[in-house]
N, C-alpha and C positions, 0 to 999 in steps of 0.2 A: 504494499500501498503506501513505499516511499511517493509513488510517481502524486498519488492524489495529497497526501499532505504538501509538497510543493505545489501540486495547483490552489490548496484550500490558503495556502499561505502568500501566492499572488492575492486572493480574494478577498482575503481580508485586510491586506494594506493598499488596494484598489479603494474599495470599503472607508475606512479610516484616514487612508491619507498619513499615516503615520508607523513606522515599525514597531518600535515602544505599545501602541495601542492593539494592532494586529496580534500582537506575544502575549497582552494582558487577554485577549479573547481566546486562546489556542492552552494560554495557561504554560508557557515557557520561556525563554529571556530574549529581547533583542536580536541579539547577535543566532541567535540559533533559524529565524521569520527572514535574518536579511541572506543569510545562509542559501536557502531554501530560494529564495526571487531570482539568485546569481545562478542558483543550478538550473532555472529554470530559463534564462537569458543564457546560459549556456549552452545547453540544449536548443534553443530555437537559433540562436546567431545575431539574437536582436533585445537592444537595449529594452524593456519595457515601462522605466521608471525614470524619469530625471529623479534626481536626489539633492537637498541641499538640507542646510544644519537643521530647518523648520519644520521640514515636511517631504514625501516626498509624490509629484505629479505624474502621470500617463502618458508614455510616450503616446503620438501618433496611431504608433503598431501596440500600443499595448492600451487603448481603446480598441484598435479592432478586435485583438486575442479577445479583449472582455468577455462579450456576448460567448463568444464559439466554446471560452474554459465556463463560464454559467454554466451553458447550456447539458454539456459535460458530466460536469458534479452534479449538475442537476438530475441527470437520467442516470449516474449511480445512484445515488440516496435515493432516487424514487425505484427503485429496482430492490435495495438492500429493504425500505418497506414493504416492498410487493415480497419478498422470502419473506418476512417477518412473519406478517398476515399469514403465510400458510402454515407456520411448525405450529408444532400439537402445544395444549396448553399444560404451562408448568405445574408441576406439580410434585408434592413433599416435604419432609423439614428439611430447618436451613439452622444451625446454629452457631447461634451468636455471643462473644464475650466482648463488649464493648464500656466502655467508660462510662462512672457517675451523672457525672455533672453535664459532660456532652451528650450523654445520651436522655437525661433530664429535658437539658432546653434543646434541642438538636435532633438528635437523630432518632428520637421515640419518632417523629411528627414522620421522620425519610422514612421511618422500616416500614410504617402504618401504611403511609406511603404506595411502598414496592406493595405491599400486604392485598391492599385493595384495586391494582392495577392487576395484579394474578390469584384471583380466590382460591384457588388449587393450592395454593403452597399455606407451609405452618411454621409458626418461628419459634425458638425455644430460644429466649435471648436471656443471658445471664452478664446481670450488672453487675460488675466489681474492678478497681483498686487497683489490683496489682498486676504485674506482668502475666501472660497465660504461652504458655505451650500449645496451643491449638493441637497438635500433632500428638501429644500427649494425652488431653485434654479432652480430647472429641469435638473440641470447637472446626466449625468448617469454615470461620473466619470470627480471628481476633482482631478487633480493632485497638491503638491504640498507637502510641511515638516509642516507644521501647524496638532499639535496635536488633535486630536478627542476628540471631551466632547459632541457631540449630540447625542443621542438616535438613534436608527435606521441606524447606520454608519456605514461600518465594514471596515478600516484602512487595505491594501495590501500592503506589502513593495513591494517596485521598485530596488534599491540600494542604499547603502553609499552614503550619499552627505558632500563628505570631503571638506571644506574650505581651506586654507593657508591666512596668512598676510604675505606682498607683498607690496615689494615697484621698484622703478626703482633705476637700481644703483647712477644717477647722485643725486638724493635727500637723498639719503646714505651719497657722499661722504659730502655735501651738512653738514647735519644735524648729522651725526655719525648713528654708528647701535645698539637699542634700543637691549643688552643681557641677558634683564629680561623685562616678560611684562612689572614690572610696571613704566621702562623708558617709554612707552606708552605714560605715564600722561602729558611728558613734548614736545611731539611731534606732527607735523602736523596730525589727523589722519582723513581719507576719509570713512566717515559711513552711514553703509545702516538702514536708517531711523525708518523704521518697527522695527526692534528690538531692539529699544534704544539707549544709548550711555556707555554699559557695554559689555565691552570683557571675554570673560569668556574663560580661561585659562586651562587643568592640570599638578598640579603640584607636579604627585606623592604622594604627601601626603595629596593631598585634591585642591579644587575646585581655580583658581588667576582669582578675580575678579576686572578685571583697568575698573574704571570709565575715559574715554578716553576726550579729546580735541579735540570738531569733529570741523574740518576746510571747509567741505564741508559736509554736509547734504542730500543724496536722497532717492527715492525710487524706483531706476529702477540701476539696479550691471553695467550696461555696461557706463550709465557717470562715478560711483570710476573708473571702468578699465583705460578710457579714460585717469583722474585727473591726476590718479596712473600711467601710463606710462608718461604722461607729467613733471612726477617728482614732482608734487602737494603733497605728503604728501605717510603715509601706510594706503594699504587697508585690511579690510577682504574680500576675495573673495570665491565665487563657485568656485572650481576648474575648472567644467566646465567654467567659464567666461575665468578664465587666463592661462587654459594648457597653449594654442600656446602663449601666451605673455614670460611666465615664460619658454615654449623651448627655444623661438627669444633671451632670455636674454634682452628683454624690459624690467622685472620685477623680481625680484630677491626673493626668499623668504627669510622672518624673523624670526627669536625664531621658528626656526624651531622644536628645542629639546623643546620643551613646544605646546604638541598637545590640537590642537580644541576640545573644546566636540563635541559631536557626536551628527548628525542629519541622517536620513534618508528621501529620495524622498520613496514617496508613494500615491498609491489612495485609497483616499476616494472615498466610494460605496456603494447609500444607498444599505438596507440590501437586498431589492425583486428586485432590480434590477440584483442580482447574478448569480440568475437562469435564466438571459436570454441568450441563445448562442451567437451573437453579443457583449454582452458589457464583460461576460467573454474571445470569443477571441483576443477581445484586450485586454485586462489582461494580458494573455501568451503569444500574440505577444511582449507587452512590457518586460513584466521582462525575456523572452529570449532573446532581445534585449542589456536588458540593466548588465544582469546579465552572468556573475562572474563579471567581470571587467567593468563597464560604459565605455562608445568606448573612452571617455574624459582623462582615463587613463590608456586604455592599450599601450602607449608608453611614459610613463612616464620613468621620470632618474630612480623614485623611485622604479619602475618597471620593468625594464632594471634593475636595477642595484642587483634587487633579481633574476632574469634568470638568472643573468651571476653566483651568487651566486651559487643556486642548480646545474647552471650546475655543477663547481669547486665542490660542494659536491656529481656528481656523481646522480644524480637526473632531473631525463628524464622535457624534454619540455612541460609546458601544454599543452593539446590539445584544440583546441576549442572547443566552448559547442555547444552540437548538436543539430541544430534546429530541426531533424526529430518530435522528438514527442512535443508539445508546450504545457504543462501543468502546472499548477498551482505550483508553486515551492511550498513544503511542510515546507521548513526551508530553507529560505532565508537567516538569519541575527539572530546573536548570541542572541537579542533582540527582533524580533519581527517574528511573524510565522503565516504563513497564510498557511494553508489545502486546497491542492486542490483533488477533487472525480471526475470520470467520471462516467457521466451514469445519473441514475436513484439515486435521493437525493443526488446529488454533492453538490445542493450550500446548502444545508442544513448542511452538512460534511464542508464545508467552511466556513458558518457561525460560527457555534458550535468551531470548533481548531483555526480560527481567536480570538472568546470574549475570547478561553478559558485560550488562550496563552499573550493576553496583560495583560499590568500591570492592577494592579489592580485599580492604579483609574487613567485609563484610560477606564477601560470594559465602553460598553454602556453610555456612558456621559449624567449625570445628574445635568453636573455642567456646564451650559450654562455662556458665555461670558455675561457680566452686560451688555456690551457694543456696543460689536457687533455679526450680525449673526452668524460670525463664531465667532475663537479664536487663540491667540499666535499673533506671526511675523508673516510677510507677506510669504506668502508660496514659491518665490523666492530669499527666501536666504540660 
C-alpha cells in the first residue's frame, strides 16, 4: 500500500497547503509527508508543488494531476467499503485490559460504540492500572504505555500520551511559580507512584531529571487530580485527565516551556491474535477514534492557537479523519510504525512491519523484568 500512502500524502498537502497540516492529519511528522511527495514527483518526473517557507502551492501539472489522483484514491476507498459490506458479521468475545482513568473518561464510550456497531461481539473489559502481559494473562488487547519486552507481543500505537505539569492558581499564589524544573525540588509535588519520584523534562540540550519531594503518592491519577484542584501541590498528569480542569481554569500549566518526555498510548497484542478479525477490527476502531488527534486534545487551547495560526497563514482548516475505511495505520507516529495489510497474509505483514520499525532494544523482548510479569511503569501514567 506504499503507492496509496504517497497519493494520500499528495492529496492532503494539496488540500491543506502545508506539509505540517497534512502530517497532523496523517499522524506523522512533516518530513514523512514531504518525502512521500518527493517520491511521487520523482516517479512522475514533474514538480507537483511550488514550495515556500509559508506554504506550498500546486503547479500547473499538479492541478491537472489532482483530479485524477482523487479519482484513483476514491475508487480504491469505494472498493474497500464494498468488500467490507460483504464480509460476515463479526462475532465472539474480546478480552481487553485498560487503565482506569482512561477507560472511565474515554475508552468506555469508544468500546461501547464498537459494540453497537458489531452486536455479535462480547467484550470482557478488565480495568486495572498495573502492567499486564496479555499473552500470559489471556488478554487479546492490553492498552497502556509501558514498553514491550516480552517475546510474542506486538506493539500497536494508538496516540501520543501528552502530559502536563499543573497546579491550582491558589497554590501558585501561596508558594510561587516555578521558573525551572529544578525549582520543583522545593515544592509540594503530587506524584504518580508507579513511575517513581523522578520527573524528566526536555531541556533543549538534554534531559533535565528532577528528584521531587512527594507530598502525596498515589497510584491513581484521579486522586492526584483531586488533590491538585484543592491546591495541595503540583502534579504531573496525563492530558486526558487534566484537560477539563485546565479548560475551566481550575488548574494552570506549570513550566510549559520545558516539554515532558514523550510517551505513547498503545495496544499490546499477542502476535497470534493479530490475525483474528474481531481483534483487528477493534484495533482499527480505536486507532480511528484516537487519531490524528485524541478527543481530549481536539479543543485544547494549544490546538485552537494552531488553527488560528494556520488561518492567518492562509492554510485551510483540517478535515476530520475519514471514518469510512478503518485500516490499521501504517505510519502513525514519528517513532513507532504499525503496518496494516488487508486480506490474506495481513497479520504476517502487520507483525513484520511492527517488528522492523520498533527500536532495536524493544524488538521481540528478550529481557523480561525480573520482578513483574510485565515491565516498566504503570500503564495509566
